[in-house]
Backbone bond lengths (Angstrom), bond angles and torsions (degrees), N, CA, C in turn:
res aa  C-N    CA-C-N  psi(-1)  N-CA   C-N-CA  omega(-1)  CA-C   N-CA-C  phi
1 M - - - 1.497 - - 1.580 110.24 -
2 K 1.210 110.85 154.37 1.488 118.90 -173.37 1.567 110.56 -108.55
3 K 1.371 113.02 112.18 1.436 115.95 176.35 1.524 108.84 -68.99
4 T 1.270 118.33 128.86 1.513 127.58 -168.83 1.517 109.65 -127.77
5 L 1.350 113.88 134.85 1.480 122.12 175.28 1.589 102.32 -106.92
6 I 1.331 114.89 125.53 1.411 122.09 173.48 1.623 110.47 -98.48
7 I 1.279 115.42 112.44 1.469 120.34 -178.25 1.507 103.77 -96.33
8 G 1.303 116.90 122.11 1.431 121.89 -172.84 1.563 114.26 100.41
9 A 1.281 112.42 25.83 1.528 121.40 -175.98 1.493 107.10 -63.78
10 S 1.337 111.42 150.37 1.563 119.72 -177.00 1.437 108.64 -145.78
11 N 1.333 114.51 150.72 1.550 121.64 172.88 1.493 108.97 -94.07
12 N 1.368 119.37 6.44 1.509 118.85 -178.72 1.552 107.57 -94.51
13 P 1.426 114.60 115.07 1.501 119.12 -176.18 1.550 113.77 -58.96
14 D 1.337 117.24 -13.84 1.471 118.19 177.22 1.507 114.54 -85.37
15 R 1.313 116.22 -6.09 1.444 119.64 -179.12 1.589 111.16 -90.05
16 Y 1.354 115.53 146.97 1.454 118.41 -177.93 1.563 109.62 -65.65
17 A 1.199 117.09 -36.96 1.541 119.44 -179.06 1.513 110.35 -62.83
18 Y 1.274 123.19 -35.59 1.438 127.12 168.64 1.524 111.55 -60.64
19 K 1.284 114.28 -52.46 1.505 121.66 -179.20 1.523 109.58 -57.68
20 A 1.371 118.83 -42.84 1.414 121.40 179.55 1.516 111.66 -67.05
21 A 1.337 119.65 -37.76 1.474 120.29 176.90 1.480 108.76 -60.22
22 Q 1.365 116.68 -48.91 1.499 125.65 -177.50 1.675 106.90 -56.65
23 R 1.269 113.23 -51.11 1.509 118.38 -178.16 1.501 112.91 -66.05
24 L 1.285 117.85 -38.11 1.514 122.58 -179.83 1.553 107.07 -61.15
25 L 1.350 113.92 -47.85 1.483 113.54 -179.04 1.503 114.70 -73.31
26 Y 1.319 116.99 -27.91 1.473 119.97 169.05 1.463 112.80 -54.72
27 Y 1.379 115.98 -44.69 1.446 120.31 -179.83 1.459 119.39 -84.88
28 G 1.413 112.26 8.80 1.503 119.17 176.98 1.428 121.24 84.61
29 H 1.388 111.59 15.92 1.512 112.46 178.27 1.531 109.67 -92.29
30 E 1.269 115.82 147.79 1.470 119.76 172.15 1.529 111.54 -84.65
31 I 1.384 113.50 141.98 1.426 117.19 -173.56 1.442 111.09 -126.39
32 E 1.357 115.84 156.45 1.445 122.43 169.56 1.607 104.29 -132.67
33 L 1.289 115.09 146.70 1.392 120.24 -165.89 1.616 111.80 -123.06
34 L 1.249 120.93 126.32 1.425 119.96 178.18 1.540 110.46 -134.46
35 G 1.288 119.12 120.52 1.387 127.91 -174.42 1.506 116.60 -141.86
36 I 1.257 118.00 -172.04 1.403 123.67 -179.98 1.530 117.63 -81.37
37 R 1.350 108.59 -40.30 1.492 116.75 -179.79 1.577 112.51 -113.43
38 P 1.330 115.73 132.53 1.508 114.72 -177.76 1.511 110.11 -72.76
39 D 1.254 117.33 142.79 1.418 124.22 178.61 1.539 106.56 -168.59
40 V 1.374 117.12 175.56 1.392 121.84 176.04 1.604 108.82 -124.95
41 V 1.360 119.55 119.42 1.422 122.10 172.73 1.550 108.16 -124.54
42 F 1.352 115.60 142.97 1.470 120.83 -176.25 1.461 113.54 48.12
43 E 1.373 115.10 39.16 1.444 121.20 -179.50 1.353 120.14 61.99
44 K 1.458 116.27 21.80 1.390 126.27 -175.88 1.546 104.62 -123.59
45 T 1.400 113.41 139.01 1.457 116.72 179.77 1.542 112.42 -82.68
46 I 1.326 115.09 134.79 1.530 113.38 170.65 1.505 105.60 -86.04
47 D 1.256 110.82 111.79 1.580 117.89 176.01 1.473 111.70 -76.37
48 T 1.325 114.43 145.44 1.495 117.17 174.23 1.546 111.49 -113.24
49 E 1.389 115.77 -10.06 1.415 121.27 168.31 1.511 113.63 -90.31
50 R 1.318 116.69 144.25 1.543 120.99 -177.56 1.528 109.05 -78.31
51 I 1.336 119.65 89.46 1.445 130.36 -173.92 1.572 102.98 -78.19
52 Q 1.315 115.92 146.77 1.529 120.45 170.33 1.497 106.03 -90.38
53 Y 1.352 115.17 85.66 1.401 124.44 175.78 1.546 108.41 -66.82
54 K 1.367 113.56 140.12 1.485 120.04 179.26 1.522 109.05 -100.19
55 G 1.303 112.87 152.54 1.388 122.67 175.01 1.543 121.11 60.45
56 L 1.306 112.36 34.40 1.479 117.00 178.22 1.504 109.61 -78.21
57 D 1.367 111.30 142.07 1.413 117.75 172.83 1.601 107.20 -99.98
58 T 1.307 113.34 -44.44 1.469 118.10 -171.95 1.549 112.84 -133.04
59 V 1.394 114.29 138.22 1.408 120.50 163.91 1.439 112.25 -109.60
60 T 1.353 120.52 125.08 1.424 123.24 -176.13 1.580 105.79 -113.68
61 L 1.356 113.88 128.99 1.426 122.17 -173.02 1.494 114.84 -95.71
62 Y 1.343 116.54 127.57 1.465 115.19 174.84 1.640 103.14 -134.32
63 I 1.369 112.01 45.19 1.558 118.94 170.00 1.516 104.89 -130.67
64 G 1.253 117.22 148.47 1.452 125.82 -178.97 1.476 113.96 -68.38
65 P 1.415 114.83 160.04 1.508 113.82 179.47 1.444 115.64 -55.21
66 Q 1.316 115.08 -38.17 1.504 115.69 -177.56 1.462 116.42 -63.02
67 R 1.342 119.54 -19.05 1.529 122.27 172.11 1.497 113.93 -92.77
68 Q 1.300 115.79 -16.12 1.494 122.04 -168.29 1.574 111.54 -66.87
69 T 1.278 114.81 -29.22 1.594 117.17 -171.99 1.518 104.48 -58.04
70 D 1.291 123.68 -39.92 1.432 126.37 -174.38 1.554 111.10 -63.64
71 Y 1.338 113.72 -12.01 1.465 116.45 -172.22 1.544 109.78 -115.04
72 Y 1.353 119.40 -1.80 1.448 115.64 -176.25 1.482 111.46 -59.70
73 D 1.292 123.93 -52.92 1.511 123.76 -174.68 1.536 109.49 -66.56
74 Y 1.374 118.51 -32.66 1.443 119.97 178.43 1.570 112.25 -68.49
75 V 1.301 118.98 -42.04 1.405 124.82 175.34 1.512 111.76 -61.69
76 L 1.312 112.62 -46.31 1.459 115.14 179.32 1.488 114.52 -58.97
77 S 1.395 111.37 -43.56 1.548 119.93 179.91 1.445 113.84 -57.64
78 L 1.409 114.73 -24.21 1.547 120.63 -177.44 1.467 110.64 -74.80
79 K 1.333 115.06 -25.27 1.482 118.96 -173.09 1.530 118.65 51.17
80 P 1.401 112.80 49.88 1.488 110.85 176.42 1.552 108.39 -73.44
81 K 1.278 113.09 172.03 1.558 121.34 174.60 1.493 108.18 -74.88
82 R 1.312 113.06 -34.27 1.527 113.38 -172.47 1.543 112.27 -155.66
83 V 1.223 120.71 155.06 1.432 127.92 174.40 1.483 110.36 -124.57
84 I 1.378 113.84 121.95 1.503 115.61 178.32 1.503 110.55 -98.04
85 F 1.276 115.96 125.51 1.439 126.59 176.87 1.575 108.16 -97.13
86 N 1.397 112.56 97.27 1.506 117.79 -176.36 1.459 106.44 -70.04
87 P 1.402 113.77 164.68 1.521 117.80 177.16 1.503 115.84 -48.11
88 G 1.279 118.75 127.45 1.456 123.92 -178.78 1.544 112.47 96.89
89 T 1.353 117.84 -9.55 1.490 120.97 -174.24 1.632 108.18 -110.65
90 E 1.238 116.60 1.16 1.494 119.48 179.59 1.457 110.49 -51.11
91 N 1.430 116.50 138.24 1.449 121.54 -174.55 1.500 104.65 -156.62
92 E 1.322 119.05 99.10 1.487 122.18 -176.14 1.448 110.38 -61.18
93 E 1.259 119.96 -39.02 1.594 127.37 -177.64 1.518 103.22 -59.94
94 F 1.250 120.24 -52.86 1.505 121.26 -169.21 1.595 103.55 -73.29
95 E 1.321 120.25 -40.22 1.373 119.31 179.75 1.554 116.45 -59.16
96 K 1.341 110.65 -39.96 1.525 115.29 176.82 1.584 110.02 -66.04
97 L 1.315 113.84 -40.91 1.467 117.88 178.56 1.473 111.55 -58.65
98 L 1.375 117.15 -48.64 1.445 118.61 175.29 1.545 117.32 -55.39
99 T 1.237 112.25 -51.03 1.485 120.51 -178.78 1.518 114.01 -59.21
100 T 1.394 115.73 -37.26 1.381 124.19 174.50 1.486 111.17 -61.14
101 N 1.351 116.75 -30.66 1.425 124.88 -179.92 1.513 118.24 -93.82
102 G 1.351 114.61 12.19 1.379 125.78 -176.40 1.592 118.56 70.11
103 I 1.264 114.05 24.03 1.514 121.98 175.10 1.455 110.16 -104.27
104 E 1.377 119.68 132.39 1.412 124.45 -179.87 1.437 109.54 -73.33
105 A 1.333 119.85 127.96 1.501 123.85 174.75 1.529 106.15 -109.28
106 E 1.371 113.00 126.77 1.470 117.57 -177.80 1.464 112.72 -133.01
107 E 1.324 112.40 118.09 1.488 120.74 175.84 1.529 108.89 -78.32
108 A 1.271 120.56 101.17 1.447 126.82 -175.28 1.485 114.55 -158.82
109 C 1.283 117.05 171.14 1.482 117.38 170.95 1.525 112.57 -107.04
110 T 1.266 117.78 123.68 1.370 127.49 -175.72 1.570 110.09 -55.03
111 L 1.392 119.33 -41.63 1.352 122.69 -179.95 1.527 113.49 -69.34
112 V 1.301 114.16 -33.44 1.481 115.15 178.21 1.594 107.40 -76.82
113 L 1.203 121.74 -37.00 1.437 122.22 -178.50 1.546 111.30 -63.45
114 L 1.411 110.16 -40.00 1.452 113.56 176.22 1.557 111.93 -67.59
115 G 1.255 114.67 -46.08 1.576 120.78 179.63 1.506 112.53 -59.90
116 T 1.307 122.58 -27.82 1.408 124.90 -176.29 1.523 113.91 -105.33
117 G 1.336 112.98 9.11 1.435 118.65 178.46 1.591 116.38 68.63
118 Q 1.308 116.34 19.73 1.452 121.78 176.24 1.446 119.37 -99.34
119 Y 1.352 115.50 6.48 1.457 119.14 -177.12 1.544 113.19 -72.87
């Protein structure tokens, strides 16, 4: 199973980040949540501080490109194997930075990847 950090986590069931957290847990993946507002969803805390999570396989983004620049160094410091840019989060600059540092950058939908067995 792939430990995954969701950046842009939300407690709102209508948000895709919430649905991704739910689906990742359903498929047996461990999750960490990072968002703007502290809360608890699926018995997991939505952290508001940038914690140095250990053992991450994947970071999946649910924040727009205009907000991502504040996260460049942080995501690089986590050393995940890959970063998923969900629809609407595509960012050529960040993707190049990741690949230059040996991290796979994937433009995809986490929900689709899970649903089709490609996660």
